[in-house]
C-alpha positions as CSV (number, residue, x, y, z in Angstrom):
1,X,0.0,0.0,0.0
2,X,1.2,3.5,0.8
3,X,5.0,4.1,0.8
4,X,7.1,6.3,3.1
5,X,10.7,7.5,2.6
6,X,12.7,9.9,4.9
7,X,16.3,11.1,4.7
8,X,18.6,13.0,7.0
9,X,22.3,13.8,6.3
10,X,22.4,14.1,2.5
11,X,22.4,17.9,2.5
12,X,21.8,19.1,-1.1
13,X,20.8,15.6,-2.3
14,X,17.8,15.2,0.0
15,X,15.2,15.8,-2.7
16,X,16.9,13.4,-5.1
17,X,17.0,10.7,-2.5
18,X,13.3,11.2,-1.7
19,X,12.1,11.0,-5.2
20,X,14.3,8.1,-6.1
21,X,13.1,6.3,-2.9
22,X,9.5,6.9,-3.9
23,X,10.2,5.4,-7.3
24,X,11.5,2.3,-5.6
25,X,8.2,2.0,-3.7
26,X,5.9,2.3,-6.8
27,X,5.2,-1.4,-6.7
28,X,3.3,-1.0,-3.4
29,X,0.4,0.7,-5.3
30,X,-0.4,4.4,-5.2
31,X,-2.4,7.2,-6.8
32,X,-0.7,10.3,-5.6
33,X,2.8,11.4,-4.3
34,X,4.5,14.2,-2.4
35,X,7.5,15.4,-0.5
36,X,8.3,17.8,2.3
37,X,11.7,19.3,3.0
38,X,12.5,21.1,6.2
39,X,15.3,23.6,6.9
40,X,14.8,27.2,8.0
41,X,11.4,26.8,6.2
42,X,9.1,24.0,5.3
43,X,8.7,23.3,1.6
44,X,6.0,20.9,0.4
45,X,5.1,19.6,-3.1
46,X,2.5,17.0,-3.8
47,X,0.2,15.9,-6.6
48,X,-2.3,13.4,-7.7
49,X,-1.1,10.9,-10.2
50,X,2.2,9.2,-10.7
51,X,5.7,10.0,-9.6
52,X,6.4,11.5,-13.0
53,X,3.6,14.0,-12.3
54,X,5.4,14.9,-9.0
55,X,8.7,15.3,-10.9
56,X,7.0,17.6,-13.3
57,X,5.7,19.7,-10.5
58,X,9.1,19.8,-8.9
59,X,10.7,21.2,-12.0
60,X,8.8,24.4,-11.5
61,X,10.4,24.8,-8.0
62,X,13.5,23.8,-6.2
63,X,12.6,22.7,-2.6
64,X,15.5,22.3,-0.3
65,X,16.1,21.3,3.3
66,X,18.5,19.3,5.6
67,X,15.8,16.6,6.2
68,X,12.9,15.5,4.2
69,X,10.0,13.0,4.0
70,X,8.1,11.6,1.0
71,X,5.0,9.5,0.4
72,X,3.1,7.6,-2.2
73,X,-0.6,7.3,-1.2
74,X,-3.1,4.6,-2.0
75,X,-6.5,6.1,-1.4
76,X,-8.6,5.1,1.6
77,X,-10.2,8.3,3.0
78,X,-11.0,10.5,0.1
79,X,-10.3,10.2,-3.6
80,X,-6.9,10.7,-5.2
81,X,-6.6,14.5,-5.4
82,X,-3.8,17.1,-4.9
83,X,-5.4,18.0,-1.6
84,X,-5.7,14.4,-0.3
85,X,-2.1,13.6,-1.3
86,X,0.5,13.5,1.5
87,X,2.3,15.2,3.2
88,X,-0.4,16.9,5.2
89,X,0.1,20.2,7.0
90,X,-1.1,22.1,10.1
91,X,-2.9,25.5,9.9
92,X,0.4,27.4,10.0
93,X,2.1,25.2,7.4
94,X,4.9,24.5,9.8
95,X,4.4,20.8,10.4
96,X,4.3,18.1,7.7
97,X,3.2,14.5,8.2
98,X,3.1,11.4,6.1
99,X,1.2,8.3,7.3
100,X,0.5,4.7,6.3
101,X,-2.4,2.9,7.9
102,X,-5.9,4.0,9.2
103,X,-6.6,6.2,12.2
104,X,-9.8,4.7,13.6
105,X,-10.7,7.6,15.8
106,X,-9.9,10.3,13.3
107,X,-13.5,11.6,13.0
108,X,-13.8,12.3,16.8
109,X,-10.4,14.0,16.7
110,X,-11.3,16.0,13.6
111,X,-14.6,17.2,15.2
112,X,-12.7,18.2,18.3
113,X,-10.0,20.1,16.3
114,X,-12.6,21.8,14.0
115,X,-14.5,23.0,17.0
116,X,-11.3,24.5,18.3
117,X,-10.8,26.5,15.1
118,X,-8.6,24.2,13.0
119,X,-9.2,24.3,9.2
120,X,-9.0,21.1,7.3
121,X,-8.0,21.0,3.6
122,X,-8.4,17.3,2.8
123,X,-10.8,14.3,3.3
124,X,-8.0,12.2,4.9
125,X,-7.7,10.7,8.4
126,X,-4.0,11.7,8.4
127,X,-4.6,15.4,8.5
128,X,-5.6,15.3,12.2
129,X,-2.0,14.5,13.1
130,X,-0.3,17.8,12.1
131,X,-3.1,19.7,13.8
132,X,-2.7,17.7,17.0
133,X,1.0,18.5,16.9
134,X,0.2,22.2,16.2
135,X,-2.0,22.2,19.4
136,X,0.8,20.6,21.5
137,X,3.4,23.1,20.2
138,X,1.0,26.0,21.0
139,X,0.7,24.6,24.6
140,X,4.5,24.9,25.1
141,X,5.7,21.4,24.2
142,X,9.0,21.1,22.4
143,X,8.9,19.4,18.9
144,X,9.6,15.9,20.1
145,X,7.1,16.1,23.0
146,X,4.5,17.5,20.6
147,X,4.8,14.6,18.3
148,X,4.7,12.1,21.1
149,X,1.6,13.7,22.5
150,X,-0.1,13.6,19.2
151,X,0.8,10.0,18.5
152,X,-0.5,9.0,22.0
153,X,-4.0,10.1,20.9
154,X,-4.2,8.0,17.8
155,X,-6.1,4.7,17.7
156,X,-5.6,2.3,14.8
157,X,-2.7,1.4,12.6
158,X,0.0,3.9,11.6
159,X,3.5,4.4,10.5
160,X,4.0,8.2,10.8
161,X,6.9,10.4,9.9
162,X,7.0,14.1,10.8
163,X,9.2,17.1,9.8
164,X,8.9,20.7,11.0
165,X,10.0,24.2,9.9
166,X,13.3,25.1,11.6
167,X,13.8,21.6,13.0
168,X,16.6,19.4,11.5
169,X,15.1,16.1,12.7
170,X,12.6,13.5,11.5
171,X,10.2,12.1,14.1
172,X,8.6,8.7,13.4
173,X,6.5,6.1,15.1
174,X,4.7,2.9,14.2
175,X,1.8,0.7,15.3
176,X,0.6,-2.2,13.1
177,X,2.3,-0.7,10.0
178,X,5.9,-1.3,8.9
179,X,8.7,1.2,9.4
180,X,12.4,0.6,9.0
181,X,15.6,2.6,9.6
182,X,18.5,2.6,7.1
183,X,22.0,3.4,8.2
184,X,25.0,4.3,6.1
185,X,28.3,6.1,6.9
186,X,26.9,9.5,5.9
187,X,23.2,9.5,6.3
188,X,20.1,8.0,7.9
189,X,16.9,6.9,6.3
190,X,13.3,6.0,7.2
191,X,11.0,3.9,5.0
192,X,8.0,1.6,4.9
193,X,10.1,-0.9,3.0
194,X,13.8,-1.5,2.4
195,X,13.9,-1.0,-1.4
196,X,13.3,2.7,-0.8
197,X,16.9,3.1,0.4
198,X,18.6,-0.1,-0.5
199,X,20.7,1.7,-3.2
200,X,22.4,3.6,-0.3
201,X,22.8,1.0,2.4
202,X,22.2,-2.6,3.4
203,X,22.2,-1.9,7.2
204,X,18.7,-1.7,8.7
205,X,16.8,-1.5,12.0
206,X,13.2,-2.8,12.0
207,X,11.1,-0.7,14.3
208,X,8.5,-2.5,16.4
209,X,5.0,-1.5,17.4
210,X,5.0,1.2,20.0
211,X,8.5,2.5,19.2
212,X,9.4,6.1,18.4
213,X,12.4,7.2,16.5
214,X,14.3,10.5,16.2
215,X,16.6,10.8,13.2
216,X,19.0,13.5,12.1
217,X,22.3,13.9,10.2
218,X,24.2,12.8,13.3
219,X,22.4,9.6,14.1
220,X,19.2,8.1,15.4
221,X,17.5,7.3,18.8
222,X,14.8,4.8,19.4
223,X,12.6,4.8,22.4
224,X,9.1,3.6,23.5
225,X,6.3,6.1,23.1
226,X,6.8,7.0,26.7
227,X,10.5,7.8,26.2
228,X,12.2,4.7,27.5
229,X,15.4,3.9,25.5
230,X,15.2,0.8,23.3
231,X,18.3,-1.1,22.2
232,X,18.0,-2.2,18.6
233,X,19.9,-4.7,16.6
234,X,21.3,-3.6,13.2
235,X,20.5,-6.3,10.6
236,X,22.1,-6.7,7.1
237,X,19.9,-7.1,4.1
238,X,21.2,-10.1,2.1
239,X,20.0,-9.1,-1.3
240,X,21.6,-6.9,-3.9
241,X,19.9,-3.6,-5.0
242,X,20.2,-5.0,-8.6
243,X,17.5,-7.5,-7.7
244,X,14.9,-4.7,-7.5
245,X,15.6,-3.7,-11.2
246,X,14.0,-5.2,-14.3
247,X,17.3,-6.6,-15.6
248,X,16.2,-6.1,-19.2
249,X,12.7,-7.6,-18.9
250,X,9.7,-5.6,-20.0
251,X,8.0,-6.0,-16.6
252,X,8.9,-7.0,-13.1
253,X,6.3,-9.8,-13.2
254,X,8.0,-11.5,-16.2
255,X,11.4,-11.1,-14.5
256,X,10.1,-12.7,-11.3
257,X,8.4,-15.5,-13.2
258,X,11.8,-16.3,-14.7
259,X,13.5,-16.0,-11.3
260,X,11.6,-18.9,-10.0
261,X,14.2,-21.6,-10.5
262,X,16.7,-19.6,-8.5
263,X,14.2,-18.7,-5.8
264,X,13.3,-22.4,-5.4
265,X,17.0,-23.3,-5.1
266,X,17.4,-20.7,-2.4
267,X,14.4,-22.0,-0.6
268,X,15.7,-25.6,-0.6
269,X,19.4,-24.9,0.0
270,X,20.7,-26.4,3.2
271,X,17.4,-27.8,4.2
272,X,17.2,-31.2,2.5
273,X,19.4,-34.3,2.8
274,X,18.4,-36.4,-0.2
275,X,20.6,-39.4,0.8
276,X,19.1,-39.6,4.3
277,X,15.6,-38.8,3.0
278,X,15.3,-36.0,5.6
279,X,14.5,-32.3,5.9
280,X,16.4,-30.2,8.4
281,X,14.5,-27.4,10.0
282,X,16.1,-27.6,13.3
283,X,15.9,-23.9,13.8
284,X,12.2,-24.2,14.3
285,X,12.5,-26.6,17.2
286,X,10.2,-29.5,18.0
287,X,6.8,-28.4,16.7
288,X,4.9,-31.7,16.9
289,X,1.4,-30.3,16.3
290,X,-1.7,-32.2,16.9
291,X,-3.6,-29.9,14.6
292,X,-2.9,-27.1,12.3
293,X,-4.7,-23.9,11.3
294,X,-3.2,-22.0,8.3
295,X,-4.3,-18.3,8.0
296,X,-3.5,-16.2,4.9
297,X,-4.9,-13.9,2.2
298,X,-5.0,-13.9,-1.6
299,X,-2.2,-15.9,-3.2
300,X,-0.8,-16.9,0.2
301,X,-4.2,-18.4,1.0
302,X,-4.0,-20.6,-2.0
303,X,-0.6,-21.8,-0.8
304,X,-2.3,-22.4,2.6
305,X,-5.0,-24.5,1.0
306,X,-2.3,-26.6,-0.7
307,X,-0.4,-27.1,2.5
308,X,-3.6,-28.1,4.5
309,X,-3.9,-31.0,2.1
310,X,-0.3,-32.1,2.7
311,X,-0.9,-32.2,6.5
312,X,-4.2,-33.9,6.1
313,X,-2.6,-36.6,4.0
314,X,0.0,-37.2,6.7
315,X,-2.7,-37.7,9.3
316,X,-2.6,-34.3,11.0
317,X,-6.0,-32.4,11.1
318,X,-5.4,-29.2,9.2
319,X,-7.5,-26.4,7.7
320,X,-6.8,-23.2,5.8
321,X,-8.7,-20.1,6.8
322,X,-9.0,-16.7,5.2
323,X,-7.2,-14.5,7.7
324,X,-9.8,-11.7,7.6
325,X,-12.5,-14.2,8.6
326,X,-10.3,-16.0,11.2
327,X,-9.5,-12.7,12.9
328,X,-13.1,-11.9,13.6
329,X,-14.6,-15.4,13.9
330,X,-11.9,-17.8,15.0
331,X,-12.9,-21.4,15.3
332,X,-11.9,-23.4,18.4
333,X,-8.1,-23.5,18.5
334,X,-7.3,-26.0,21.2
335,X,-3.6,-27.0,21.0
336,X,-3.4,-26.4,17.2
337,X,-0.3,-24.8,15.7
338,X,-1.4,-21.6,13.8
339,X,0.6,-20.9,10.7
340,X,0.5,-17.5,9.1
341,X,1.5,-17.5,5.4
342,X,2.4,-14.0,4.4
343,X,4.8,-12.8,1.7
344,X,5.5,-9.5,3.3
345,X,5.1,-10.5,6.9
346,X,3.0,-7.2,7.3
347,X,-0.4,-8.3,5.9
348,X,-2.8,-6.7,8.3
349,X,-5.5,-9.3,8.2
350,X,-3.0,-12.1,8.7
351,X,-1.3,-10.3,11.6
352,X,-4.7,-9.8,13.3
353,X,-5.5,-13.6,12.9
354,X,-2.1,-14.5,14.4
355,X,-2.6,-12.1,17.3
356,X,-6.0,-13.5,18.0
357,X,-4.5,-17.0,18.0
358,X,-1.8,-16.0,20.4
359,X,-4.3,-14.3,22.6
360,X,-6.1,-17.7,22.8
361,X,-2.9,-19.5,23.8
362,X,-1.9,-21.0,20.5
363,X,1.7,-21.4,19.2
364,X,2.3,-19.5,16.0
365,X,4.6,-19.9,13.1
366,X,5.2,-17.3,10.3
367,X,6.0,-18.6,6.8
368,X,7.2,-15.4,5.2
369,X,9.7,-13.9,2.7
370,X,10.7,-10.9,4.9
371,X,13.4,-11.2,7.6
372,X,12.6,-8.8,10.5
373,X,8.9,-8.4,9.4
374,X,6.2,-8.0,12.1
375,X,4.9,-11.6,11.6
376,X,8.5,-13.0,11.9
377,X,9.1,-11.0,15.1
378,X,5.7,-11.7,16.8
379,X,5.3,-15.4,16.1
380,X,6.9,-18.1,18.2
381,X,8.7,-19.4,15.1
382,X,9.5,-18.1,11.6
383,X,10.4,-20.0,8.4
384,X,11.7,-17.9,5.6
385,X,10.9,-18.8,2.0
386,X,14.0,-17.0,0.6
387,X,12.4,-15.9,-2.6
388,X,14.3,-12.5,-2.7
389,X,12.5,-9.2,-3.3
390,X,9.3,-9.3,-5.3
391,X,8.3,-6.0,-6.9
392,X,5.4,-7.0,-9.2
393,X,2.0,-6.6,-7.4
394,X,0.9,-10.0,-8.7
395,X,2.8,-12.7,-6.7
396,X,4.6,-15.3,-8.7
397,X,7.9,-16.5,-7.4
398,X,6.8,-16.1,-3.8
399,X,3.8,-18.4,-4.4
400,X,6.2,-21.1,-5.8
401,X,8.6,-20.6,-2.9
402,X,5.7,-20.8,-0.4
403,X,4.7,-24.1,-1.9
404,X,8.2,-25.4,-1.7
405,X,8.7,-24.2,1.9
406,X,5.4,-25.7,3.1
407,X,6.4,-29.0,1.5
408,X,9.6,-28.9,3.6
409,X,7.6,-28.0,6.7
410,X,5.2,-30.9,6.1
411,X,8.1,-33.3,5.6
412,X,9.8,-32.1,8.8
413,X,6.9,-32.5,11.1
414,X,4.9,-35.4,9.6
415,X,5.6,-39.0,8.8
416,X,5.4,-39.5,5.0
417,X,6.0,-42.9,3.5
418,X,7.5,-41.5,0.3
419,X,9.6,-38.8,1.8
420,X,12.6,-39.7,-0.3
421,X,10.6,-39.4,-3.5
422,X,9.1,-36.1,-2.4
423,X,12.6,-34.8,-1.6
424,X,13.8,-36.0,-5.0
425,X,10.9,-34.2,-6.6
426,X,11.7,-31.0,-4.8
427,X,15.4,-31.3,-5.9
428,X,14.3,-31.5,-9.5
429,X,11.7,-28.8,-9.2
430,X,13.9,-25.8,-10.2
431,X,14.9,-27.7,-13.4
432,X,11.3,-28.6,-14.2
433,X,10.3,-24.9,-13.9
434,X,13.2,-23.9,-16.1
435,X,12.0,-26.4,-18.7
436,X,8.6,-24.7,-18.7
437,X,10.2,-21.3,-19.1
438,X,12.3,-22.5,-22.0
439,X,9.5,-24.3,-23.9
440,X,6.1,-22.8,-22.9
441,X,3.5,-22.1,-25.6
442,X,1.5,-19.9,-23.3
443,X,1.8,-16.9,-25.6
444,X,0.0,-18.8,-28.3
445,X,-2.8,-19.7,-25.9
446,X,-3.1,-16.1,-24.7
447,X,-3.3,-15.0,-28.3
448,X,-6.1,-17.5,-29.0
449,X,-8.2,-16.5,-26.0
450,X,-7.3,-12.9,-25.2
451,X,-10.7,-11.6,-26.2
452,X,-12.7,-14.0,-24.0
453,X,-14.9,-12.4,-21.5
454,X,-14.6,-15.1,-18.9
455,X,-12.1,-17.9,-18.0
456,X,-12.6,-20.9,-15.8
457,X,-9.8,-22.9,-14.1
458,X,-10.4,-26.4,-12.7
459,X,-8.4,-28.9,-10.7
460,X,-8.7,-31.6,-8.0
461,X,-6.7,-32.2,-4.9
462,X,-3.4,-30.3,-4.9
463,X,-4.4,-28.8,-8.3
464,X,-7.4,-27.1,-6.8
465,X,-5.5,-24.3,-5.2
466,X,-3.5,-23.9,-8.4
467,X,-6.8,-23.4,-10.2
468,X,-7.7,-20.7,-7.7
469,X,-4.3,-19.1,-8.2
470,X,-4.5,-19.3,-12.0
471,X,-7.8,-17.5,-11.9
472,X,-6.5,-14.9,-9.5
473,X,-3.6,-14.1,-11.7
474,X,-5.9,-13.7,-14.7
475,X,-8.2,-11.4,-12.7
476,X,-5.4,-9.3,-11.2
477,X,-3.6,-8.3,-14.3
478,X,-6.0,-8.7,-17.3
479,X,-9.1,-7.2,-15.5
480,X,-11.1,-10.1,-17.0
481,X,-13.5,-12.3,-15.1
482,X,-11.9,-15.5,-14.1
483,X,-12.9,-18.2,-11.5
484,X,-11.2,-21.2,-10.1
485,X,-13.1,-24.3,-9.1
486,X,-12.6,-27.7,-7.6
487,X,-13.3,-29.7,-10.8
488,X,-16.1,-31.8,-9.3
489,X,-18.0,-28.6,-8.4
490,X,-18.5,-27.6,-12.0
491,X,-21.8,-29.6,-12.3
492,X,-23.1,-28.1,-9.1
493,X,-23.7,-24.7,-10.5
494,X,-20.8,-23.1,-12.5
495,X,-21.5,-25.3,-15.5
496,X,-24.5,-23.0,-16.2
497,X,-22.0,-20.3,-17.2
498,X,-19.9,-22.5,-19.6
499,X,-20.3,-21.5,-23.2
500,X,-18.3,-21.7,-26.4
501,X,-16.8,-18.3,-25.3
502,X,-15.6,-19.5,-22.0
503,X,-12.1,-21.1,-22.1
504,X,-11.6,-23.7,-19.4
505,X,-8.1,-24.5,-18.2
506,X,-8.0,-28.0,-16.7
507,X,-5.0,-29.0,-14.6
508,X,-4.5,-32.7,-14.9
509,X,-1.2,-34.6,-14.1
510,X,-0.6,-38.2,-13.4
511,X,-3.1,-41.0,-14.1
512,X,-4.6,-41.7,-10.6
513,X,-8.3,-41.5,-9.6
514,X,-8.2,-37.7,-9.3
515,X,-6.9,-37.4,-12.8
516,X,-9.5,-39.8,-14.2
517,X,-12.3,-37.9,-12.6
518,X,-11.0,-34.5,-13.8
519,X,-10.8,-35.9,-17.4
520,X,-14.5,-36.7,-16.9
521,X,-15.1,-33.1,-16.0
522,X,-13.3,-32.0,-19.1
523,X,-15.6,-34.2,-21.2
524,X,-18.6,-32.4,-19.6
525,X,-17.1,-29.1,-20.6
526,X,-16.3,-30.3,-24.1
527,X,-19.9,-31.5,-24.6
528,X,-21.0,-27.9,-24.1
529,X,-18.6,-26.6,-26.8
530,X,-16.4,-24.8,-24.4
531,X,-12.7,-24.6,-25.5
532,X,-10.4,-26.6,-23.2
533,X,-6.8,-25.9,-22.5
534,X,-5.2,-28.9,-20.7
535,X,-2.2,-28.3,-18.5
536,X,-0.9,-31.8,-18.3
537,X,2.1,-34.2,-18.3
538,X,0.3,-36.4,-20.8
539,X,-0.2,-39.4,-18.4
540,X,-4.0,-39.2,-18.3
541,X,-4.6,-38.8,-22.1
542,X,-6.7,-35.6,-21.4
543,X,-5.2,-34.0,-24.4
544,X,-7.6,-36.1,-26.6
545,X,-10.4,-33.9,-25.3
546,X,-8.5,-30.5,-25.3
547,X,-8.3,-27.8,-27.9
548,X,-4.9,-26.8,-26.7
549,X,-2.2,-28.3,-24.4
550,X,0.2,-26.7,-22.1
551,X,2.8,-29.4,-21.4
552,X,4.5,-29.9,-18.0
553,X,7.3,-32.3,-17.2
554,X,6.6,-35.6,-15.4
555,X,7.2,-34.8,-11.7
556,X,6.2,-36.0,-8.3
557,X,2.5,-35.3,-7.7
558,X,3.3,-32.9,-4.8
559,X,5.4,-30.6,-6.9
560,X,3.5,-30.9,-10.2
561,X,1.2,-28.2,-8.9
562,X,4.1,-25.7,-8.9
563,X,5.1,-26.6,-12.4
564,X,1.6,-26.3,-13.7
565,X,1.2,-23.0,-12.0
566,X,4.1,-21.5,-14.0
567,X,2.2,-22.2,-17.2
568,X,-0.8,-20.3,-15.9
569,X,1.3,-17.4,-14.8
570,X,2.7,-17.1,-18.3
571,X,-0.8,-17.3,-19.8
572,X,-2.0,-14.5,-17.6
573,X,1.1,-12.4,-18.2
574,X,0.9,-12.7,-22.0
575,X,-2.8,-12.0,-22.1
576,X,-2.4,-8.9,-20.0
577,X,0.5,-7.7,-22.2
578,X,-1.5,-8.2,-25.4
579,X,-4.4,-6.2,-23.8
580,X,-2.0,-3.4,-22.8
581,X,-2.7,-3.6,-19.1
582,X,-0.6,-2.1,-16.3
583,X,1.0,-5.4,-15.4
584,X,3.2,-4.5,-12.5
585,X,0.8,-2.0,-11.0
586,X,-2.8,-3.3,-11.7
587,X,-5.5,-0.9,-10.9
588,X,-6.9,-0.6,-7.4
589,X,-4.3,-3.2,-6.0
590,X,-1.3,-2.9,-3.7
591,X,1.6,-5.2,-3.1
592,X,1.5,-5.1,0.7
593,X,-1.9,-4.7,2.2
594,X,-1.3,-3.2,5.6
595,X,-4.8,-2.2,6.5
596,X,-7.8,-4.5,7.3
């Protein structure tokens, strides 16, 4: 969602650092942008639209200051307009604030401030913050005290950064919304995500909920909101800034699809012993769960649905839940292990579900891509998928890595008769994905069906969540209607929507009972003149009933889902590309959803 960047210590380069940092946060999704620089005066420039629109506005002026903050906004309170863009100011235009999250008590605060004579220029919840600071300053508080007093009155989620006229410091605080400090030899940075300053430093400090930071050209100080000093560990980011570039690809999404073999190798490295037929996740300790609840959203939920089947097949009761539902209506937890699957580790709904589980006494485990994320810090255990940075809004390599990581987790804590075969399949998985990337005919499929109004995806067992994910990718980046179904459910309603203009993608691998039944569902579709695209290894003979075939290598049934999914990613990508869609930044969507 919204992005924050702050900088102190770069003198005349502050503006360039802010704008470059905002460009690195574009992937989060936004509809307006702005900056504020503080020195002897406060200079603010903001505009609706993209960062290029902000750059154009900045060409007409030359704001300067020793410290500065910037923001990309994804609209929640009020439409994307110049007035609603961040930073927001107080009445005297001496305090500038950027904010991620939602201030739940903003209306009560706004009413109070309006009655006291404050004038509001925007529809946002954020604007109450500079006015609260203004009041505290008027009552005699110094700048730091004024910010602390204002923050203490906020209810909800926030990452807030503040600069003031005549003050060479940035004040920042967080609660339920990420904020990270960057440290180099000459300057200090604040951001909602590491890519904003990764070109300058790999040394970071992750702020925790309830912490307050003061940053200037000479250093930083972290305390609780009440002012108690907090000792923080400086971590090192282990990925290169080059990884956040397109590397010659037309889109980040295509680059990240092609990065999947490497991401999978990184996920598996050091965790499997093929000779012994064992998985080593000793750093997680002895989990030994009697039951498992998986909580997640979006693509991560599809990975959770896949994993629930793995645990069930090994005799452990397991169920996947949408985190937004689990957080407000949790089922009986008992002694279940609650696993939060979240790429960013900052997904608000998933964090709420995990916190509710902990409140009820459950052990929690985060399966995440982000070291130092809130989920990783708050859960009892954390398992990293090691996919590397993912910039495209539509998740690709993180889904594959989540599937691989959850396979490892299932092998580590359950007794599986064919563990050696599964491990061998996981070892071969990067090569199988590379084969798809080298030989796929997905572009031809996309060309054949790009004008369809609706797409159906069907699969059984472990292919069912892949059908859901295939449909989600098509929806996200083509803006076309797409639905995923368990194949057996077609005849229980959805078949009424199948016509000759509804391509049906059927995922069928192997030749077991599930494959045979799915072939039967394909015949039902074929009988109604719907075009069929079979995603198959050829073992079931389903291609006899298909109009087109997307081939996948013969792999272990537990990893075949990953390989099939890559074909569907490519179909969605090429369809969106031919339709001229904004692939990396699809409309209305954000990479990291940090509000509920």
